[in-house]
C-alpha positions, 0 to 999 in steps of 0.5 A: 456585496449587496450594497455594492451592486445597488450602488453600481445599479444606481449609478447605472441608472443614472447613465442609461445609455439606449439604442434601439430602445435597449439600455446599453449601459445596463448590458456592458456594464454587468458584462464589464463587472463579470470580466473584471472577476474573470481577470481578478481570477487571473492575477490571483493565479499568476501573482498570489499563487506564484508568489505563495509558491515561490515562498513554499519553496524558499521556506523548504515547506515540503508537501505544502505546495501539494496542498496549494496546487490542489486547492488552485482549481476550487479557489480560482472557480470561485471568482468565476461563481462571484463574478456570475453572481454579480452579473446575474443581480445587475441584470436583474435590477434591469428586468431581466432574468427576474425569475431566476433566483440564486439557488444556481449560484448556491449550486455552484458554490456547494460544488466548489466547496466539495470539490475542494475537499474531494481534492484535499486527502491526498496532499493532506495525508502526504504532508502529514506523512512526511513530517510525523510517520503517520503512515508506514512508508515501507509498505505499498498499501497503507491506510491511505488507499482506504481513507481516500476511498472512504473519504471521495465517497463520503463527500460525493454523497453528502454533497449530492444530498445537499445540492438535491436538497437545495433544489427542494427534492425530497431526499428522504423519499428518493433514499426511501425509494432506492431501498430494494435497489440498494439491497440489490446493490449491497448483496452484490458487493459484499464481497467487494465490502469483505475485501475492503474490511480484509484489507483494513485488517491486514494494515492494522494488524501489519500481517505483511506488507510489499517485499515480504516472503510470506506463505498461505495455504494456497501459495507462497512468494514475494508480496508485490501488491496489496491493493483495496480488494486483493493481494498480488504474490510473485511465486518462486517460479515467477507466476503471479497469483493474486488472492482476495484480501477477505481470504488472506485475512481468514487464512493462516499466513507465515511471514517468513521476512518477519523472522530475526533470523534463518535456521540451518537444520541438517544431519550428516552421516560418518562411516561406522569406522570412524573413531570416537576421537574423530567424531569428537574433533570433528564436532568441536572444529565445527562448533568453533568454525560456526561460533566464530562465523559472522554471518552466524547469529548464536545470541539468544538462540539455541544452536546445536552439533551433538552426536545424535545416534546409530543410524542404519548405516552411519554415525549421525551427527545433528547440526542445527544454527541460525544465520542472521540474514532472512533475505532468500538469496543471501541466506541461500549463499551463507547456508552454502559457505557453511556446508561446504566449510563443515564438509571440508572439517570432516574430510580434513581428519580423514573422516568418510561420509556414509551412504547407504549401504548393506553387508551380506554374509554368507554362511555356506556357499552352494556345493557347486560354487564350493567345488569351483572355489577349491579348483 
């Protein structure tokens, strides 16, 4: 590049054209060189990038187009930097801008480099996600969000330090001077950092994801959003509860959505007048119904349909079984169908359900009442 600039400078000096003491060629040619790189920038965007996108679309390379789009602006800006560098070097050959060094160009180049790195993570991770299932697609929050925050913060800090170093700032002294302020900021940001680590724990442990039905010590509902700082839970009365991730990570969490099936546990009581044979028949029919129901899980679980004992006013039959679905609405519907079917089985055998009652036996009536009844 330097040799090319020297040749252009020599040609410019040999074809000098002065007007009122001003070398017109010495001004026009650097401007033409700068304009040439601006034109190259336009051609690069219209021709090269357009052809590249067309090729990507033809090859059906999903996600690569987003990667190219992320790098497009920094790559186009490089042509501006090169054009500006050539312009300044040619002007220096004319004795203009001699005092200017190349730190400005180096700063712009470093800025462009870190700008490209700043824009890269999202398309790269999306591309990996599509082709290798690197992240869990079923979760609204994933490790990508945490990585974005860390990566962008890292790029900004490193880029700023390098640019300050280019301009001969004492970065070490600058960082040391921020010691007290940094301690104050760290103290103020303690909860935020705790929430970030809490979100990381939630992701790594796969504690829950969007759409899961969870229960904590303070709330219960459907997970609607899992962010970097908090988890939003929609309760069953439609209230939205926001819980800091640091609190959730240290809390006891019951994830009902991770059950392979859901249990129905109930006890039915029949009247004391029910015979032994009737109870045995009811139990057999309930067993037959549940074991033949496609919505009821009977393999690998304990299904209980047994006569349990003698209660104060009923003969109790214990019923415990598992329904395959764990979705709340579907579970409630299947449970309703099963319980109504069990009620039909009991009533179909002429047996009545018991309810709390008391029998009072009077050994002797008052004298007045006895005389009245005697009449």
